[in-house]
VOBA-1610 file (N, C-alpha, C; in pm, whole numbers, padded with zeros to 5 digits, always signed):
BEGIN
Met+11226+03305+11895Met+11188+03442+11904Met+11254+03512+12022Met+11321+03437+12100Met+11382+03495+12216Met+11497+03589+12179Phe+11571+03554+12075Phe+11686+03637+12035Phe+11653+03714+11908Glu+11541+03767+11905Glu+11495+03844+11791Glu+11578+03972+11777Asn+11605+04010+11654Asn+11687+04128+11627Asn+11608+04254+11659Ile+11648+04318+11765Ile+11581+04440+11807Ile+11674+04556+11775Ser+11627+04649+11694Ser+11710+04765+11663Ser+11656+04884+11740Val+11752+04951+11803Val+11718+05070+11880Val+11772+05189+11804Lys+11686+05280+11770Lys+11728+05400+11699Lys+11781+05502+11798Glu+11893+05567+11756Glu+11947+05673+11840Glu+11859+05796+11824Pro+11845+05872+11931Pro+11765+05993+11919Pro+11832+06092+11821Leu+11752+06166+11751Leu+11800+06260+11650Leu+11900+06361+11706Pro+11881+06420+11824Pro+11981+06515+11875Pro+12119+06450+11894Leu+12124+06324+11933Leu+12251+06255+11951Leu+12320+06230+11816Val+12245+06198+11713Val+12300+06178+11579Val+12358+06309+11527Val+12284+06418+11545Val+12330+06550+11500Val+12457+06589+11576Leu+12460+06568+11706Leu+12576+06602+11788Leu+12699+06525+11742Lys+12684+06395+11713Lys+12797+06315+11665Lys+12850+06368+11533Lys+12762+06406+11442Lys+12806+06457+11312Lys+12874+06592+11326Val+12824+06678+11412Val+12886+06809+11433Val+13025+06791+11495Leu+13038+06703+11593Leu+13168+06679+11655Leu+13268+06621+11556Leu+13222+06533+11469Leu+13309+06477+11366Leu+13355+06586+11268Leu+13265+06674+11230Leu+13299+06784+11140Leu+13400+06878+11206Val+13381+06910+11333Val+13474+06997+11406Val+13612+06930+11416Ala+13615+06801+11446Ala+13742+06729+11458Ala+13816+06726+11324Ile+13745+06704+11214Ile+13809+06703+11082Ile+13860+06842+11047Thr+13784+06945+11080Thr+13827+07083+11053Thr+13956+07115+11128Phe+13963+07083+11257Phe+14083+07109+11335Phe+14201+07025+11287Leu+14176+06906+11241Leu+14282+06822+11186Leu+14341+06886+11061Cys+14257+06937+10972Cys+14306+07004+10851Cys+14385+07130+10886Ile+14332+07211+10977Ile+14404+07331+11020Ile+14538+07293+11082Gly+14540+07187+11161Gly+14664+07141+11224Gly+14767+07094+11123Leu+14724+07026+11019Leu+14817+06980+10916Leu+14878+07099+10840Ile+14796+07196+10808Ile+14847+07316+10740Ile+14944+07390+10832Ser+14909+07403+10958Ser+14993+07473+11054Ser+15125+07399+11077Ala+15121+07266+11075Ala+15244+07188+11092Ala+15339+07213+10975His+15285+07220+10855His+15369+07250+10738His+15431+07388+10751Arg+15353+07485+10799Arg+15403+07621+10816Arg+15508+07629+10927Ala+15498+07545+11028Ala+15598+07544+11136Ala+15728+07480+11087Tyr+15719+07384+10998Tyr+15836+07313+10949Tyr+15911+07396+10845Phe+15838+07460+10753Phe+15897+07544+10648Phe+15860+07689+10677Gln+15942+07755+10759Gln+15908+07889+10805Gln+15946+07998+10705Val+16055+07981+10633Val+16098+08081+10534Val+16052+08035+10397Arg+15962+08110+10336Arg+15909+08074+10204Arg+16004+08117+10092Ser+16059+08238+10102Ser+16154+08284+10001Ser+16243+08393+10059Leu+16361+08405+09998Leu+16458+08508+10037Leu+16526+08557+09910Glu+16526+08688+09892Glu+16590+08748+09775Glu+16696+08847+09820Leu+16808+08847+09749Leu+16915+08944+09770Leu+16936+09015+09638Asp+16910+09144+09636Asp+16918+09222+09513Asp+17025+09330+09526Val+17132+09313+09448Val+17241+09411+09443Val+17243+09464+09300Pro+17210+09593+09280Pro+17200+09645+09144Pro+17329+09638+09063Ala+17444+09654+09129Ala+17572+09650+09058Ala+17670+09565+09138Ala+17760+09497+09067Ala+17858+09410+09134Ala+17968+09491+09202Ile+17975+09621+09174Ile+18075+09706+09237Ile+18006+09793+09341Leu+18051+09779+09466Leu+17992+09856+09576Leu+18072+09984+09599His+18001+10091+09617His+18063+10219+09649His+17969+10293+09745Ser+18014+10405+09794Ser+17931+10485+09884Ser+17802+10522+09812Gly+17690+10495+09875Gly+17560+10523+09815Gly+17496+10403+09749Ser+17568+10291+09738Ser+17509+10170+09680Ser+17392+10124+09766Asn+17286+10081+09701Asn+17166+10036+09772Asn+17154+09884+09757Ile+17139+09816+09869Ile+17122+09670+09871Ile+16984+09642+09925Arg+16911+09556+09855Arg+16773+09524+09894Arg+16760+09375+09919Thr+16700+09341+10032Thr+16667+09202+10061Thr+16517+09195+10089Ala+16457+09086+10046Ala+16314+09065+10070Ala+16294+08923+10118Val+16213+08906+10220Val+16186+08773+10275Val+16036+08756+10291Val+15990+08633+10265Val+15851+08596+10287Val+15852+08478+10384Ser+15777+08491+10493Ser+15771+08383+10592Ser+15631+08324+10597Ser+15620+08209+10662Ser+15491+08142+10672Ser+15396+08214+10768Gly+15450+08299+10854Gly+15367+08371+10950Gly+15339+08293+11077Arg+15385+08169+11084Arg+15360+08087+11203Arg+15436+08142+11324Thr+15561+08184+11302Thr+15641+08248+11405Thr+15725+08355+11337Tyr+15794+08436+11415Tyr+15873+08542+11355Tyr+16001+08485+11292Val+16054+08559+11196Val+16176+08521+11125Val+16271+08640+11131Asp+16399+08613+11158Asp+16501+08718+11163Asp+16582+08718+11034Leu+16601+08838+10979Leu+16678+08856+10857Leu+16803+08935+10892Lys+16919+08887+10844Lys+17046+08954+10872Lys+17122+08969+10740Leu+17177+09088+10716Leu+17255+09116+10597Leu+17398+09147+10641Glu+17496+09075+10585Glu+17635+09090+10624Glu+17722+09120+10501Leu+17827+09197+10526Leu+17930+09222+10426Leu+18056+09152+10477Ile+18113+09064+10395Ile+18224+08977+10437Ile+18341+08997+10342Gln+18458+09021+10402Gln+18580+09030+10324Gln+18690+08962+10404Asn+18740+08850+10352Asn+18838+08767+10422Asn+18783+08729+10560Glu+18852+08769+10667Glu+18804+08738+10803Glu+18722+08851+10863His+18708+08962+10791His+18635+09078+10842His+18488+09067+10800Thr+18399+09056+10899Thr+18256+09045+10874Thr+18184+09152+10954Glu+18092+09222+10889Glu+18009+09320+10959Glu+17864+09301+10921Thr+17778+09307+11022Thr+17635+09306+10997Thr+17595+09447+10958Ile+17539+09461+10838Ile+17504+09595+10790Ile+17354+09622+10797Gly+17277+09521+10835Gly+17134+09543+10851Gly+17063+09421+10907Thr+16959+09446+10985Thr+16876+09338+11039Thr+16729+09377+11027Gln+16645+09277+11023Gln+16500+09300+11014Gln+16430+09180+11077Arg+16324+09204+11150Arg+16243+09094+11205Arg+16110+09093+11132Val+16078+08978+11075Val+15949+08959+11009Val+15853+08912+11117Pro+15745+08986+11141Pro+15655+08949+11251Pro+15576+08821+11219Ser+15525+08762+11324Ser+15437+08647+11307Ser+15292+08695+11303Asn+15204+08608+11260Asn+15062+08642+11263Asn+15014+08639+11407Glu+14913+08718+11437Glu+14863+08727+11574Glu+14812+08592+11623Tyr+14742+08521+11538Tyr+14692+08388+11573Tyr+14766+08287+11487Gly+14894+08265+11520Gly+14985+08187+11437Gly+14935+08051+11395Phe+14870+07977+11483Phe+14823+07843+11450Phe+14711+07847+11348Phe+14619+07941+11364Phe+14498+07943+11280Phe+14511+08031+11156Asp+14606+08121+11153Asp+14614+08220+11046Asp+14716+08177+10941Pro+14673+08133+10823Pro+14767+08080+10723Pro+14833+08185+10634Arg+14806+08313+10655Arg+14863+08416+10569Arg+15015+08427+10586Thr+15084+08459+10476Thr+15229+08480+10484Thr+15257+08622+10532Gln+15378+08641+10583Gln+15425+08772+10623Gln+15548+08806+10538Gln+15567+08933+10506Gln+15682+08973+10427Gln+15747+09096+10485Ala+15876+09109+10455Ala+15950+09227+10498Ala+16060+09254+10396Thr+16095+09380+10386Thr+16202+09422+10296Thr+16303+09502+10377Leu+16429+09477+10351Leu+16537+09550+10417Leu+16618+09619+10308Asn+16620+09751+10312Asn+16700+09831+10219Asn+16814+09895+10297Val+16936+09873+10248Val+17055+09929+10314Val+17131+10012+10211Thr+17163+10135+10248Thr+17246+10221+10165Thr+17384+10228+10230Leu+17486+10193+10155Leu+17622+10189+10209Leu+17676+10330+10229Thr+17737+10351+10344Thr+17793+10481+10379Thr+17946+10478+10363Pro+18008+10595+10350Pro+18155+10599+10342Pro+18221+10543+10468Asp+18160+10566+10586Asp+18217+10514+10711Asp+18221+10362+10711Leu+18115+10299+10663Leu+18111+10153+10659Leu+18216+10100+10562Leu+18222+10154+10443Leu+18316+10104+10342Leu+18461+10133+10379Ala+18485+10235+10462Ala+18622+10266+10505Ala+18679+10155+10593Arg+18595+10075+10653Arg+18641+09965+10739Arg+18679+09841+10657Phe+18663+09847+10525Phe+18698+09737+10437Phe+18806+09781+10339Gln+18878+09686+10284Gln+18979+09712+10183Gln+18914+09708+10046Pro+18963+09785+09949Pro+18913+09770+09813Pro+18943+09629+09763Gly+18847+09572+09691Gly+18869+09438+09638Gly+18745+09352+09654Pro+18761+09221+09629Pro+18646+09130+09633Pro+18590+09111+09775Ala+18460+09091+09781Ala+18390+09067+09908Ala+18263+08987+09878His+18193+08952+09983His+18067+08878+09969His+17958+08948+10048Leu+17839+08949+09992Leu+17720+08991+10066Leu+17644+08865+10099Arg+17600+08853+10224Arg+17526+08735+10267Arg+17398+08778+10338Ala+17285+08730+10288Ala+17156+08750+10354Ala+17115+08617+10416Thr+17080+08620+10544Thr+17043+08500+10617Thr+16906+08520+10681Ala+16812+08431+10650Ala+16680+08434+10713Ala+16671+08313+10806Ser+16649+08339+10935Ser+16648+08233+11036Ser+16510+08223+11100Gly+16453+08104+11097Gly+16328+08077+11167Gly+16357+08052+11314His+16253+08020+11388His+16267+07998+11532His+16204+07865+11573Pro+16243+07814+11691Pro+16200+07679+11730Pro+16048+07662+11733Gln+16005+07552+11677Gln+15866+07508+11683Gln+15873+07359+11712Trp+15811+07314+11817Trp+15811+07172+11858Trp+15954+07121+11877Thr+16038+07198+11940Thr+16178+07168+11972Thr+16266+07153+11849Arg+16221+07194+11732Arg+16301+07188+11609Arg+16324+07330+11558Thr+16451+07364+11538Thr+16484+07491+11477Thr+16520+07463+11331Pro+16448+07523+11236Pro+16478+07495+11095Pro+16613+07554+11054Pro+16676+07495+10954Pro+16803+07552+10908Pro+16779+07688+10844Pro+16877+07778+10853Pro+16859+07911+10793Pro+16861+07902+10640Val+16795+07998+10579Val+16799+08013+10433Val+16900+08123+10404Ile+16997+08094+10316Ile+17108+08187+10292Ile+17117+08218+10143Arg+17138+08346+10113Arg+17166+08390+09976Arg+17296+08469+09981Glu+17388+08442+09888Glu+17515+08512+09883Glu+17540+08567+09744Gln+17614+08675+09740Gln+17653+08732+09611Gln+17794+08789+09625Thr+17878+08763+09526Thr+18013+08817+09522Thr+18008+08959+09467Val+18077+09049+09534Val+18081+09190+09493Val+18226+09240+09498Glu+18245+09358+09448Glu+18376+09425+09450Glu+18358+09557+09524Ile+18444+09581+09624Ile+18440+09708+09696Ile+18532+09805+09625Lys+18476+09919+09588Lys+18552+10020+09514Lys+18621+10115+09611Ala+18743+10152+09578Ala+18817+10247+09663Ala+18754+10386+09649Glu+18743+10455+09761Glu+18684+10590+09761Glu+18792+10695+09760
//
């Protein structure tokens, strides 16, 4: 009887505290996993919409980007012909105010209307439009940019 099995019950407040702490830890772990995915894949989608393959003065080019909202994303639209490249538009997609906790996506649209001055700096003929969405460093890793390109023809004015 000397080594009789004596069970000591934990007080109820201590049991409740342990369960609440476990629930809080699991909640933060789930939020952290979702946030880690959002930090790794910052650009959700990128669209480049050119209504016609022939560019002329007044042509409208539309780009749309959706980001994870974890950090800001930069969007750049370029017109490229041979070695001549010009940035014709930029846009910054903002991050969510509480980036770690806020899982909502952010979106932005960039509409560019080509002017005669811009097209005068290019030769008539084939060219490329390039939209680039670049994320920013998270945990010392910078994700690769997402790029969309389309071949176009510059019309002589």
